[in-house]
Backbone of each chain as nested JSON, in Angstrom:
{
  "chains": [
    {"id": "A", "residues": [
      {"number": 1, "name": "MET", "atoms": {"N": [0.84, -1.189, 0.0], "CA": [0.0, 0.0, 0.0], "C": [0.876, 1.239, 0.0]}},
      {"number": 2, "name": "SER", "atoms": {"N": [0.55, 2.161, -0.87], "CA": [1.232, 3.453, -0.898], "C": [0.191, 4.5, -1.298]}},
      {"number": 3, "name": "LEU", "atoms": {"N": [0.638, 5.771, -1.376], "CA": [-0.309, 6.819, -1.755], "C": [-0.626, 6.794, -3.255]}},
      {"number": 4, "name": "ASP", "atoms": {"N": [0.104, 5.982, -4.014], "CA": [-0.103, 5.931, -5.453], "C": [-1.505, 5.437, -5.81]}},
      {"number": 5, "name": "SER", "atoms": {"N": [-1.987, 5.874, -6.97], "CA": [-3.299, 5.44, -7.453], "C": [-3.231, 4.008, -7.971]}},
      {"number": 6, "name": "VAL", "atoms": {"N": [-4.39, 3.394, -8.144], "CA": [-4.434, 2.049, -8.724], "C": [-3.835, 2.065, -10.133]}},
      {"number": 7, "name": "ASP", "atoms": {"N": [-4.066, 3.147, -10.894], "CA": [-3.489, 3.228, -12.243], "C": [-1.962, 3.246, -12.187]}},
      {"number": 8, "name": "THR", "atoms": {"N": [-1.398, 3.959, -11.212], "CA": [0.065, 3.979, -11.069], "C": [0.569, 2.611, -10.653]}},
      {"number": 9, "name": "HIS", "atoms": {"N": [-0.165, 1.954, -9.732], "CA": [0.193, 0.574, -9.364], "C": [0.239, -0.305, -10.62]}},
      {"number": 10, "name": "ARG", "atoms": {"N": [-0.754, -0.117, -11.479], "CA": [-0.837, -0.938, -12.69], "C": [0.38, -0.682, -13.601]}},
      {"number": 11, "name": "GLY", "atoms": {"N": [0.759, 0.584, -13.717], "CA": [1.927, 0.924, -14.532], "C": [3.205, 0.31, -13.96]}},
      {"number": 12, "name": "TRP", "atoms": {"N": [3.342, 0.371, -12.651], "CA": [4.539, -0.201, -11.996], "C": [4.567, -1.722, -12.187]}},
      {"number": 13, "name": "GLN", "atoms": {"N": [3.391, -2.307, -12.008], "CA": [3.259, -3.76, -12.188], "C": [3.715, -4.162, -13.595]}},
      {"number": 14, "name": "GLU", "atoms": {"N": [3.224, -3.405, -14.601], "CA": [3.502, -3.788, -15.993], "C": [4.939, -3.475, -16.395]}},
      {"number": 15, "name": "LYS", "atoms": {"N": [5.469, -2.319, -15.925], "CA": [6.797, -1.887, -16.387], "C": [7.928, -2.528, -15.605]}},
      {"number": 16, "name": "GLU", "atoms": {"N": [7.72, -2.791, -14.314], "CA": [8.864, -3.214, -13.497], "C": [8.625, -4.526, -12.739]}},
      {"number": 17, "name": "LEU", "atoms": {"N": [7.532, -4.597, -11.977], "CA": [7.362, -5.776, -11.107], "C": [7.283, -7.061, -11.919]}},
      {"number": 18, "name": "SER", "atoms": {"N": [6.631, -6.986, -13.088], "CA": [6.492, -8.189, -13.907], "C": [7.836, -8.637, -14.483]}},
      {"number": 19, "name": "GLN", "atoms": {"N": [8.852, -7.746, -14.442], "CA": [10.198, -8.126, -14.872], "C": [10.965, -8.806, -13.732]}},
      {"number": 20, "name": "MET", "atoms": {"N": [10.455, -8.618, -12.49], "CA": [11.128, -9.171, -11.317], "C": [10.578, -10.545, -10.969]}},
      {"number": 21, "name": "VAL", "atoms": {"N": [9.279, -10.726, -11.171], "CA": [8.638, -11.995, -10.858], "C": [7.551, -12.24, -11.895]}},
      {"number": 22, "name": "ARG", "atoms": {"N": [7.463, -13.47, -12.352], "CA": [6.485, -13.799, -13.396], "C": [5.073, -13.435, -12.933]}},
      {"number": 23, "name": "GLY", "atoms": {"N": [4.379, -12.633, -13.72], "CA": [3.02, -12.246, -13.362], "C": [2.938, -11.039, -12.44]}},
      {"number": 24, "name": "GLY", "atoms": {"N": [4.096, -10.539, -11.973], "CA": [4.091, -9.376, -11.09], "C": [3.657, -9.727, -9.69]}},
      {"number": 25, "name": "ALA", "atoms": {"N": [3.279, -8.705, -8.914], "CA": [2.898, -8.905, -7.512], "C": [1.717, -9.865, -7.428]}},
      {"number": 26, "name": "LEU", "atoms": {"N": [1.817, -10.832, -6.53], "CA": [0.793, -11.872, -6.413], "C": [-0.265, -11.516, -5.374]}},
      {"number": 27, "name": "PHE", "atoms": {"N": [-0.128, -10.348, -4.782], "CA": [-1.038, -9.917, -3.71], "C": [-1.687, -8.599, -4.116]}},
      {"number": 28, "name": "PRO", "atoms": {"N": [-2.812, -8.252, -3.508], "CA": [-3.457, -6.972, -3.858], "C": [-2.553, -5.788, -3.525]}},
      {"number": 29, "name": "MET", "atoms": {"N": [-2.503, -4.82, -4.43], "CA": [-1.763, -3.579, -4.209], "C": [-2.781, -2.477, -3.942]}},
      {"number": 30, "name": "LEU", "atoms": {"N": [-2.763, -1.969, -2.713], "CA": [-3.792, -1.028, -2.287], "C": [-3.34, 0.416, -2.488]}},
      {"number": 31, "name": "SER", "atoms": {"N": [-4.316, 1.261, -2.733], "CA": [-4.07, 2.685, -2.902], "C": [-4.544, 3.429, -1.647]}},
      {"number": 32, "name": "ASP", "atoms": {"N": [-3.696, 4.311, -1.139], "CA": [-3.984, 5.027, 0.112], "C": [-3.897, 6.531, -0.11]}},
      {"number": 33, "name": "PRO", "atoms": {"N": [-4.833, 7.102, -0.901], "CA": [-4.745, 8.537, -1.207], "C": [-4.764, 9.388, 0.067]}},
      {"number": 34, "name": "GLY", "atoms": {"N": [-3.814, 10.315, 0.136], "CA": [-3.75, 11.2, 1.298], "C": [-3.137, 10.557, 2.529]}},
      {"number": 35, "name": "GLY", "atoms": {"N": [-2.768, 9.28, 2.424], "CA": [-2.168, 8.615, 3.586], "C": [-3.15, 8.372, 4.718]}},
      {"number": 36, "name": "ARG", "atoms": {"N": [-4.434, 8.317, 4.372], "CA": [-5.472, 8.186, 5.409], "C": [-5.295, 6.894, 6.218]}},
      {"number": 37, "name": "ILE", "atoms": {"N": [-5.026, 5.781, 5.509], "CA": [-4.871, 4.504, 6.21], "C": [-3.515, 4.455, 6.92]}},
      {"number": 38, "name": "GLY", "atoms": {"N": [-2.484, 4.98, 6.247], "CA": [-1.168, 5.048, 6.89], "C": [-1.239, 5.808, 8.211]}},
      {"number": 39, "name": "ALA", "atoms": {"N": [-2.035, 6.873, 8.23], "CA": [-2.167, 7.658, 9.466], "C": [-2.793, 6.82, 10.577]}},
      {"number": 40, "name": "LEU", "atoms": {"N": [-3.775, 5.968, 10.211], "CA": [-4.407, 5.094, 11.222], "C": [-3.377, 4.175, 11.87]}},
      {"number": 41, "name": "TYR", "atoms": {"N": [-2.369, 3.791, 11.077], "CA": [-1.343, 2.852, 11.552], "C": [-0.082, 3.575, 12.043]}},
      {"number": 42, "name": "GLY", "atoms": {"N": [-0.108, 4.914, 12.029], "CA": [1.034, 5.66, 12.558], "C": [2.24, 5.687, 11.643]}},
      {"number": 43, "name": "VAL", "atoms": {"N": [2.04, 5.442, 10.328], "CA": [3.189, 5.416, 9.414], "C": [3.113, 6.503, 8.332]}},
      {"number": 44, "name": "TYR", "atoms": {"N": [2.096, 7.379, 8.404], "CA": [2.015, 8.437, 7.394], "C": [2.946, 9.582, 7.775]}},
      {"number": 45, "name": "ASP", "atoms": {"N": [3.848, 9.959, 6.868], "CA": [4.773, 11.064, 7.063], "C": [4.232, 12.263, 6.283]}},
      {"number": 46, "name": "ALA", "atoms": {"N": [3.608, 13.193, 7.0], "CA": [2.937, 14.318, 6.343], "C": [3.95, 15.253, 5.674]}},
      {"number": 47, "name": "GLU", "atoms": {"N": [5.154, 15.389, 6.244], "CA": [6.157, 16.274, 5.643], "C": [6.589, 15.773, 4.274]}},
      {"number": 48, "name": "GLU", "atoms": {"N": [6.802, 14.471, 4.179], "CA": [7.245, 13.886, 2.911], "C": [6.06, 13.518, 2.017]}},
      {"number": 49, "name": "GLY", "atoms": {"N": [4.876, 13.441, 2.62], "CA": [3.688, 13.06, 1.858], "C": [3.71, 11.609, 1.407]}},
      {"number": 50, "name": "VAL", "atoms": {"N": [4.273, 10.73, 2.266], "CA": [4.347, 9.302, 1.927], "C": [3.986, 8.449, 3.146]}},
      {"number": 51, "name": "ASP", "atoms": {"N": [3.644, 7.184, 2.86], "CA": [3.575, 6.188, 3.923], "C": [4.981, 5.624, 4.124]}},
      {"number": 52, "name": "GLN", "atoms": {"N": [5.407, 5.563, 5.374], "CA": [6.71, 4.969, 5.665], "C": [6.669, 3.467, 5.425]}},
      {"number": 53, "name": "ARG", "atoms": {"N": [7.852, 2.872, 5.422], "CA": [7.993, 1.444, 5.128], "C": [7.589, 0.632, 6.359]}},
      {"number": 54, "name": "GLY", "atoms": {"N": [6.29, 0.541, 6.589], "CA": [5.764, -0.178, 7.76], "C": [5.311, -1.575, 7.376]}},
      {"number": 55, "name": "ARG", "atoms": {"N": [5.413, -2.492, 8.344], "CA": [4.94, -3.867, 8.112], "C": [4.246, -4.363, 9.373]}},
      {"number": 56, "name": "PHE", "atoms": {"N": [3.005, -4.843, 9.176], "CA": [2.184, -5.298, 10.294], "C": [1.703, -6.718, 10.008]}},
      {"number": 57, "name": "LEU", "atoms": {"N": [1.838, -7.6, 11.005], "CA": [1.243, -8.93, 10.917], "C": [-0.041, -8.903, 11.726]}},
      {"number": 58, "name": "VAL", "atoms": {"N": [-1.145, -9.257, 11.057], "CA": [-2.472, -9.235, 11.691], "C": [-2.96, -10.674, 11.769]}},
      {"number": 59, "name": "ASP", "atoms": {"N": [-3.377, -11.091, 12.962], "CA": [-3.752, -12.494, 13.153], "C": [-5.2, -12.75, 12.716]}},
      {"number": 60, "name": "PRO", "atoms": {"N": [-5.639, -14.011, 12.748], "CA": [-6.983, -14.331, 12.231], "C": [-8.128, -13.65, 12.983]}},
      {"number": 61, "name": "MET", "atoms": {"N": [-7.846, -13.159, 14.201], "CA": [-8.877, -12.424, 14.946], "C": [-8.848, -10.922, 14.639]}},
      {"number": 62, "name": "GLY", "atoms": {"N": [-7.877, -10.492, 13.833], "CA": [-7.781, -9.065, 13.505], "C": [-6.924, -8.29, 14.482]}},
      {"number": 63, "name": "LEU", "atoms": {"N": [-6.093, -9.005, 15.264], "CA": [-5.197, -8.338, 16.217], "C": [-3.79, -8.23, 15.621]}},
      {"number": 64, "name": "ILE", "atoms": {"N": [-3.148, -7.089, 15.866], "CA": [-1.761, -6.909, 15.428], "C": [-0.861, -7.763, 16.317]}},
      {"number": 65, "name": "GLN", "atoms": {"N": [0.001, -8.567, 15.711], "CA": [0.913, -9.414, 16.491], "C": [2.375, -9.052, 16.282]}},
      {"number": 66, "name": "SER", "atoms": {"N": [2.663, -8.228, 15.289], "CA": [4.048, -7.83, 15.032], "C": [4.018, -6.569, 14.188]}},
      {"number": 67, "name": "MET", "atoms": {"N": [4.982, -5.67, 14.409], "CA": [5.045, -4.451, 13.612], "C": [6.494, -3.99, 13.476]}},
      {"number": 68, "name": "GLU", "atoms": {"N": [6.772, -3.352, 12.343], "CA": [8.131, -2.891, 12.042], "C": [8.012, -1.66, 11.147]}},
      {"number": 69, "name": "ILE", "atoms": {"N": [8.843, -0.665, 11.389], "CA": [8.899, 0.499, 10.5], "C": [10.363, 0.748, 10.161]}},
      {"number": 70, "name": "LEU", "atoms": {"N": [10.666, 0.791, 8.866], "CA": [12.034, 1.01, 8.401], "C": [12.113, 2.326, 7.635]}},
      {"number": 71, "name": "PRO", "atoms": {"N": [13.305, 2.945, 7.593], "CA": [13.47, 4.165, 6.796], "C": [13.444, 3.829, 5.301]}},
      {"number": 72, "name": "ASP", "atoms": {"N": [13.217, 4.87, 4.514], "CA": [13.153, 4.719, 3.058], "C": [14.396, 4.01, 2.517]}},
      {"number": 73, "name": "SER", "atoms": {"N": [15.54, 4.245, 3.162], "CA": [16.82, 3.738, 2.65], "C": [17.032, 2.247, 2.882]}},
      {"number": 74, "name": "LEU", "atoms": {"N": [16.192, 1.624, 3.719], "CA": [16.454, 0.234, 4.113], "C": [15.294, -0.677, 3.719]}},
      {"number": 75, "name": "GLY", "atoms": {"N": [15.571, -1.605, 2.808], "CA": [14.555, -2.568, 2.399], "C": [14.316, -3.61, 3.477]}},
      {"number": 76, "name": "ARG", "atoms": {"N": [13.204, -4.305, 3.339], "CA": [12.806, -5.273, 4.372], "C": [13.597, -6.574, 4.261]}},
      {"number": 77, "name": "ASN", "atoms": {"N": [13.512, -7.379, 5.339], "CA": [13.978, -8.761, 5.311], "C": [12.738, -9.646, 5.349]}},
      {"number": 78, "name": "ILE", "atoms": {"N": [12.324, -10.124, 4.168], "CA": [11.092, -10.913, 4.091], "C": [11.24, -12.221, 4.875]}},
      {"number": 79, "name": "GLY", "atoms": {"N": [12.465, -12.786, 4.868], "CA": [12.701, -14.014, 5.628], "C": [12.404, -13.815, 7.107]}},
      {"number": 80, "name": "GLU", "atoms": {"N": [12.776, -12.659, 7.637], "CA": [12.508, -12.384, 9.051], "C": [11.007, -12.225, 9.296]}},
      {"number": 81, "name": "ALA", "atoms": {"N": [10.325, -11.562, 8.378], "CA": [8.868, -11.419, 8.542], "C": [8.201, -12.795, 8.519]}},
      {"number": 82, "name": "LEU", "atoms": {"N": [8.661, -13.687, 7.636], "CA": [8.071, -15.027, 7.563], "C": [8.431, -15.852, 8.804]}},
      {"number": 83, "name": "ARG", "atoms": {"N": [9.649, -15.657, 9.326], "CA": [10.027, -16.342, 10.57], "C": [9.09, -15.937, 11.704]}},
      {"number": 84, "name": "GLN", "atoms": {"N": [8.819, -14.635, 11.795], "CA": [7.902, -14.156, 12.833], "C": [6.507, -14.745, 12.635]}},
      {"number": 85, "name": "LEU", "atoms": {"N": [6.056, -14.785, 11.381], "CA": [4.728, -15.348, 11.1], "C": [4.664, -16.809, 11.573]}},
      {"number": 86, "name": "ARG", "atoms": {"N": [5.712, -17.588, 11.259], "CA": [5.711, -19.004, 11.657], "C": [5.749, -19.137, 13.17]}},
      {"number": 87, "name": "ALA", "atoms": {"N": [6.526, -18.29, 13.834], "CA": [6.601, -18.337, 15.294], "C": [5.244, -17.997, 15.916]}},
      {"number": 88, "name": "LEU", "atoms": {"N": [4.602, -16.956, 15.379], "CA": [3.301, -16.546, 15.917], "C": [2.245, -17.623, 15.679]}},
      {"number": 89, "name": "GLN", "atoms": {"N": [2.291, -18.24, 14.507], "CA": [1.342, -19.328, 14.212], "C": [1.602, -20.507, 15.145]}},
      {"number": 90, "name": "HIS", "atoms": {"N": [2.873, -20.809, 15.389], "CA": [3.221, -21.92, 16.277], "C": [2.722, -21.634, 17.694]}},
      {"number": 91, "name": "HIS", "atoms": {"N": [2.876, -20.395, 18.136], "CA": [2.399, -20.027, 19.477], "C": [0.888, -20.178, 19.582]}},
      {"number": 92, "name": "GLN", "atoms": {"N": [0.179, -19.716, 18.547], "CA": [-1.292, -19.792, 18.632], "C": [-1.77, -21.239, 18.575]}},
      {"number": 93, "name": "ALA", "atoms": {"N": [-1.002, -22.115, 17.91], "CA": [-1.412, -23.522, 17.797], "C": [-1.062, -24.322, 19.04]}},
      {"number": 94, "name": "THR", "atoms": {"N": [0.05, -23.98, 19.712], "CA": [0.556, -24.841, 20.791], "C": [0.669, -24.152, 22.14]}},
      {"number": 95, "name": "GLY", "atoms": {"N": [0.687, -22.812, 22.157], "CA": [0.94, -22.089, 23.403], "C": [2.417, -21.964, 23.734]}},
      {"number": 96, "name": "ASP", "atoms": {"N": [3.276, -22.577, 22.907], "CA": [4.717, -22.527, 23.161], "C": [5.259, -21.105, 23.01]}},
      {"number": 97, "name": "TYR", "atoms": {"N": [6.384, -20.871, 23.669], "CA": [7.111, -19.61, 23.543], "C": [8.387, -19.862, 22.748]}},
      {"number": 98, "name": "MET", "atoms": {"N": [8.749, -18.898, 21.909], "CA": [9.928, -19.039, 21.061], "C": [11.053, -18.161, 21.597]}},
      {"number": 99, "name": "PRO", "atoms": {"N": [12.164, -18.761, 22.037], "CA": [13.262, -17.948, 22.561], "C": [13.986, -17.194, 21.451]}},
      {"number": 100, "name": "CYS", "atoms": {"N": [14.838, -16.248, 21.862], "CA": [15.644, -15.434, 20.948], "C": [16.345, -16.318, 19.923]}},
      {"number": 101, "name": "GLY", "atoms": {"N": [16.24, -15.943, 18.664], "CA": [16.925, -16.681, 17.605], "C": [16.173, -17.908, 17.116]}},
      {"number": 102, "name": "TRP", "atoms": {"N": [14.966, -18.114, 17.624], "CA": [14.206, -19.312, 17.226], "C": [13.934, -19.317, 15.725]}},
      {"number": 103, "name": "GLU", "atoms": {"N": [14.053, -20.49, 15.154], "CA": [13.62, -20.73, 13.784], "C": [12.872, -22.048, 13.771]}},
      {"number": 104, "name": "PRO", "atoms": {"N": [12.035, -22.278, 12.766], "CA": [11.287, -23.539, 12.712], "C": [12.209, -24.736, 12.877]}},
      {"number": 105, "name": "GLY", "atoms": {"N": [11.829, -25.658, 13.74], "CA": [12.63, -26.847, 13.996], "C": [13.486, -26.74, 15.245]}},
      {"number": 106, "name": "LYS", "atoms": {"N": [13.745, -25.495, 15.712], "CA": [14.546, -25.317, 16.928], "C": [13.662, -25.473, 18.162]}},
      {"number": 107, "name": "PRO", "atoms": {"N": [14.261, -25.767, 19.333], "CA": [13.462, -26.001, 20.547], "C": [12.647, -24.775, 20.953]}},
      {"number": 108, "name": "THR", "atoms": {"N": [11.481, -25.035, 21.532], "CA": [10.621, -23.979, 22.066], "C": [10.572, -24.125, 23.586]}},
      {"number": 109, "name": "LEU", "atoms": {"N": [9.918, -23.181, 24.238], "CA": [9.772, -23.197, 25.697], "C": [8.29, -23.216, 26.043]}},
      {"number": 110, "name": "SER", "atoms": {"N": [7.956, -23.831, 27.171], "CA": [6.6, -23.671, 27.691], "C": [6.507, -22.284, 28.323]}},
      {"number": 111, "name": "LYS", "atoms": {"N": [5.289, -21.807, 28.558], "CA": [5.138, -20.499, 29.211], "C": [5.841, -20.509, 30.568]}},
      {"number": 112, "name": "GLU", "atoms": {"N": [5.703, -21.603, 31.312], "CA": [6.322, -21.693, 32.634], "C": [7.848, -21.606, 32.52]}},
      {"number": 113, "name": "GLN", "atoms": {"N": [8.399, -22.358, 31.562], "CA": [9.857, -22.311, 31.344], "C": [10.318, -20.901, 31.018]}},
      {"number": 114, "name": "SER", "atoms": {"N": [9.477, -20.186, 30.237], "CA": [9.902, -18.874, 29.755], "C": [10.006, -17.866, 30.894]}},
      {"number": 115, "name": "ARG", "atoms": {"N": [9.437, -18.205, 32.077], "CA": [9.466, -17.295, 33.224], "C": [10.231, -17.879, 34.415]}},
      {"number": 116, "name": "SER", "atoms": {"N": [10.887, -19.024, 34.201], "CA": [11.35, -19.823, 35.338], "C": [12.681, -19.385, 35.922]}},
      {"number": 117, "name": "GLY", "atoms": {"N": [13.455, -18.568, 35.173], "CA": [14.808, -18.279, 35.627], "C": [15.764, -19.416, 35.321]}},
      {"number": 118, "name": "GLU", "atoms": {"N": [15.284, -20.437, 34.618], "CA": [16.134, -21.59, 34.314], "C": [16.26, -21.818, 32.805]}},
      {"number": 119, "name": "ILE", "atoms": {"N": [16.022, -20.741, 32.024], "CA": [16.177, -20.851, 30.566], "C": [17.625, -21.191, 30.22]}},
      {"number": 120, "name": "TRP", "atoms": {"N": [18.56, -20.757, 31.093], "CA": [19.989, -21.004, 30.823], "C": [20.293, -22.49, 30.646]}},
      {"number": 121, "name": "LYS", "atoms": {"N": [19.443, -23.349, 31.228], "CA": [19.685, -24.793, 31.077], "C": [19.454, -25.242, 29.623]}},
      {"number": 122, "name": "GLU", "atoms": {"N": [18.566, -24.506, 28.918], "CA": [18.201, -24.89, 27.55], "C": [18.844, -24.007, 26.487]}},
      {"number": 123, "name": "TRP", "atoms": {"N": [19.107, -22.756, 26.842], "CA": [19.421, -21.758, 25.823], "C": [20.746, -21.079, 26.123]}},
      {"number": 124, "name": "LYS", "atoms": {"N": [21.627, -21.047, 25.121], "CA": [22.925, -20.359, 25.252], "C": [22.997, -19.256, 24.201]}},
      {"number": 125, "name": "ALA", "atoms": {"N": [23.935, -18.33, 24.394], "CA": [24.034, -17.169, 23.488], "C": [24.197, -17.599, 22.032]}},
      {"number": 126, "name": "ARG", "atoms": {"N": [24.833, -18.731, 21.796], "CA": [25.033, -19.163, 20.404], "C": [23.694, -19.418, 19.702]}},
      {"number": 127, "name": "HIS", "atoms": {"N": [22.641, -19.693, 20.46], "CA": [21.328, -19.938, 19.857], "C": [20.696, -18.667, 19.285]}},
      {"number": 128, "name": "ALA", "atoms": {"N": [21.274, -17.512, 19.635], "CA": [20.703, -16.245, 19.16], "C": [20.981, -16.015, 17.682]}},
      {"number": 129, "name": "PHE", "atoms": {"N": [21.994, -16.709, 17.153], "CA": [22.464, -16.349, 15.795], "C": [22.206, -17.461, 14.785]}}
    ]},
    {"id": "B", "residues": [
      {"number": 1, "name": "MET", "atoms": {"N": [-7.198, 5.211, 20.326], "CA": [-6.761, 3.818, 20.128], "C": [-5.312, 3.808, 19.644]}},
      {"number": 2, "name": "SER", "atoms": {"N": [-4.476, 3.044, 20.316], "CA": [-3.077, 2.995, 19.872], "C": [-2.825, 1.724, 19.076]}},
      {"number": 3, "name": "VAL", "atoms": {"N": [-1.947, 1.853, 18.084], "CA": [-1.587, 0.712, 17.235], "C": [-0.398, 0.016, 17.879]}},
      {"number": 4, "name": "THR", "atoms": {"N": [-0.626, -1.151, 18.435], "CA": [0.478, -1.893, 19.038], "C": [0.131, -3.376, 19.094]}},
      {"number": 5, "name": "VAL", "atoms": {"N": [1.109, -4.199, 19.453], "CA": [0.867, -5.638, 19.412], "C": [-0.168, -6.037, 20.466]}},
      {"number": 6, "name": "GLY", "atoms": {"N": [-1.008, -6.969, 20.077], "CA": [-2.07, -7.45, 20.953], "C": [-3.347, -6.635, 20.846]}},
      {"number": 7, "name": "LYS", "atoms": {"N": [-3.303, -5.51, 20.122], "CA": [-4.488, -4.65, 19.968], "C": [-5.071, -4.808, 18.564]}},
      {"number": 8, "name": "LYS", "atoms": {"N": [-6.325, -4.391, 18.434], "CA": [-7.038, -4.553, 17.177], "C": [-6.399, -3.714, 16.066]}},
      {"number": 9, "name": "ALA", "atoms": {"N": [-6.213, -4.313, 14.913], "CA": [-5.703, -3.567, 13.76], "C": [-6.807, -2.645, 13.243]}},
      {"number": 10, "name": "PRO", "atoms": {"N": [-6.497, -1.367, 12.969], "CA": [-7.512, -0.449, 12.447], "C": [-8.142, -0.979, 11.148]}},
      {"number": 11, "name": "GLU", "atoms": {"N": [-9.46, -0.921, 11.084], "CA": [-10.174, -1.393, 9.878], "C": [-10.02, -0.37, 8.751]}},
      {"number": 12, "name": "PHE", "atoms": {"N": [-10.008, -0.86, 7.525], "CA": [-9.959, 0.04, 6.366], "C": [-10.503, -0.673, 5.143]}},
      {"number": 13, "name": "THR", "atoms": {"N": [-10.912, 0.12, 4.174], "CA": [-11.26, -0.368, 2.837], "C": [-10.549, 0.544, 1.843]}},
      {"number": 14, "name": "ALA", "atoms": {"N": [-9.971, -0.048, 0.806], "CA": [-9.202, 0.747, -0.154], "C": [-9.385, 0.192, -1.561]}},
      {"number": 15, "name": "ASP", "atoms": {"N": [-9.236, 1.082, -2.565], "CA": [-9.166, 0.619, -3.951], "C": [-7.858, -0.134, -4.133]}},
      {"number": 16, "name": "ALA", "atoms": {"N": [-7.916, -1.217, -4.911], "CA": [-6.718, -2.051, -5.061], "C": [-6.64, -2.642, -6.456]}},
      {"number": 17, "name": "LEU", "atoms": {"N": [-5.401, -2.919, -6.86], "CA": [-5.141, -3.712, -8.064], "C": [-4.912, -5.145, -7.595]}},
      {"number": 18, "name": "ASP", "atoms": {"N": [-5.766, -6.069, -8.037], "CA": [-5.686, -7.455, -7.572], "C": [-5.843, -8.38, -8.774]}},
      {"number": 19, "name": "GLN", "atoms": {"N": [-4.782, -9.113, -9.103], "CA": [-4.808, -10.028, -10.248], "C": [-5.229, -9.298, -11.528]}},
      {"number": 20, "name": "GLY", "atoms": {"N": [-4.743, -8.082, -11.689], "CA": [-5.02, -7.318, -12.893], "C": [-6.342, -6.567, -12.885]}},
      {"number": 21, "name": "GLN", "atoms": {"N": [-7.178, -6.811, -11.874], "CA": [-8.481, -6.16, -11.792], "C": [-8.466, -5.098, -10.686]}},
      {"number": 22, "name": "THR", "atoms": {"N": [-9.311, -4.091, -10.848], "CA": [-9.487, -3.095, -9.799], "C": [-10.656, -3.519, -8.921]}},
      {"number": 23, "name": "ARG", "atoms": {"N": [-10.458, -3.546, -7.611], "CA": [-11.557, -3.862, -6.7], "C": [-11.3, -3.218, -5.353]}},
      {"number": 24, "name": "LYS", "atoms": {"N": [-12.361, -3.202, -4.529], "CA": [-12.221, -2.72, -3.151], "C": [-11.691, -3.869, -2.298]}},
      {"number": 25, "name": "VAL", "atoms": {"N": [-10.692, -3.571, -1.482], "CA": [-10.161, -4.567, -0.546], "C": [-10.341, -4.013, 0.858]}},
      {"number": 26, "name": "SER", "atoms": {"N": [-10.896, -4.827, 1.733], "CA": [-11.01, -4.402, 3.131], "C": [-10.285, -5.395, 4.024]}},
      {"number": 27, "name": "LEU", "atoms": {"N": [-9.766, -4.893, 5.132], "CA": [-9.069, -5.785, 6.073], "C": [-10.032, -6.849, 6.594]}},
      {"number": 28, "name": "ALA", "atoms": {"N": [-11.288, -6.469, 6.781], "CA": [-12.257, -7.383, 7.407], "C": [-12.456, -8.667, 6.6]}},
      {"number": 29, "name": "GLU", "atoms": {"N": [-12.259, -8.581, 5.267], "CA": [-12.499, -9.784, 4.458], "C": [-11.458, -10.873, 4.72]}},
      {"number": 30, "name": "TYR", "atoms": {"N": [-10.376, -10.503, 5.407], "CA": [-9.323, -11.483, 5.71], "C": [-9.451, -12.058, 7.127]}},
      {"number": 31, "name": "ARG", "atoms": {"N": [-10.545, -11.769, 7.82], "CA": [-10.735, -12.337, 9.16], "C": [-10.726, -13.855, 9.037]}},
      {"number": 32, "name": "GLY", "atoms": {"N": [-9.995, -14.522, 9.946], "CA": [-9.838, -15.971, 9.853], "C": [-8.545, -16.379, 9.166]}},
      {"number": 33, "name": "ARG", "atoms": {"N": [-7.827, -15.388, 8.605], "CA": [-6.54, -15.664, 7.958], "C": [-5.503, -14.671, 8.492]}},
      {"number": 34, "name": "TRP", "atoms": {"N": [-4.236, -15.046, 8.386], "CA": [-3.163, -14.112, 8.733], "C": [-2.983, -13.117, 7.585]}},
      {"number": 35, "name": "VAL", "atoms": {"N": [-2.667, -11.885, 7.928], "CA": [-2.431, -10.836, 6.934], "C": [-1.059, -10.218, 7.161]}},
      {"number": 36, "name": "MET", "atoms": {"N": [-0.269, -10.083, 6.087], "CA": [0.965, -9.309, 6.152], "C": [0.704, -8.012, 5.406]}},
      {"number": 37, "name": "LEU", "atoms": {"N": [0.632, -6.935, 6.149], "CA": [0.254, -5.636, 5.594], "C": [1.506, -4.782, 5.423]}},
      {"number": 38, "name": "PHE", "atoms": {"N": [1.804, -4.411, 4.173], "CA": [2.983, -3.605, 3.86], "C": [2.582, -2.188, 3.464]}},
      {"number": 39, "name": "PHE", "atoms": {"N": [3.251, -1.223, 4.042], "CA": [3.208, 0.149, 3.535], "C": [4.59, 0.44, 2.936]}},
      {"number": 40, "name": "TYR", "atoms": {"N": [4.631, 1.289, 1.899], "CA": [5.925, 1.692, 1.331], "C": [5.789, 3.075, 0.729]}},
      {"number": 41, "name": "PRO", "atoms": {"N": [6.912, 3.802, 0.606], "CA": [6.835, 5.22, 0.23], "C": [6.261, 5.492, -1.157]}},
      {"number": 42, "name": "ALA", "atoms": {"N": [6.635, 4.702, -2.141], "CA": [6.173, 5.048, -3.488], "C": [6.422, 3.927, -4.477]}},
      {"number": 43, "name": "ASP", "atoms": {"N": [5.538, 3.812, -5.473], "CA": [5.784, 2.928, -6.603], "C": [7.083, 3.349, -7.3]}},
      {"number": 44, "name": "PHE", "atoms": {"N": [7.653, 2.436, -8.033], "CA": [8.923, 2.655, -8.72], "C": [10.041, 2.992, -7.741]}},
      {"number": 45, "name": "SER", "atoms": {"N": [9.951, 2.413, -6.532], "CA": [11.047, 2.48, -5.563], "C": [11.216, 1.071, -5.021]}},
      {"number": 46, "name": "THR", "atoms": {"N": [12.192, 0.891, -4.106], "CA": [12.277, -0.413, -3.455], "C": [11.118, -0.554, -2.483]}},
      {"number": 47, "name": "VAL", "atoms": {"N": [10.856, -1.792, -2.091], "CA": [9.704, -2.059, -1.231], "C": [10.159, -2.696, 0.073]}}
    ]}
  ]
}
C-alpha cells in the first residue's frame, strides 16, 4: 500500500514488477490517497507526503501481532517477517514460547519455562544467531 | 486507540489492483486468515 493510485500501481506492475517476478505482484496492491490509512497505523509522514515502510502482521482475529517500520533507505527482510509469522502461528497452535533466535525446527519453551529463571539450562548465546 | 501488538488492527477499505483487476479490498475480508500488511513510500522504488 502506498499513496499511489491504482493506475500507477498498474503501470509499476507492468513496467517493473512483472520483470522481477512472473506475473508481477501476487497480492493486492492497495491505494492510500492522502495517507489516510497510513495515518491510522502511525506510518504516514505528512512532511514527505508518503507512507513509511511499515509492516504489520495481523492475526486471524484481527489483532496486530508484530510491527516494524524502516526508513526509506532500508529494504525489508522478508525471511525475518516469515520467521515471525511461523513463530506466531506456532504459538497460537501450541501455546509454546519461542526464545531469541528461534527458527522452525529449533526447541521452544513452555510459558512456565519462559518465566522460570532456568532458561539457561536450555538456551545459550550461540542460539541467538 | 493505539496501534500496538495485541491490539485490534484499524479497519480500512481501499481501492486495489488485484490479479489485474481493480476492486475494493477491506481488512475485514481477511478475518480468519493471517495478513501481512505492507506500507511503502512510493511505486517505482524499493519495497
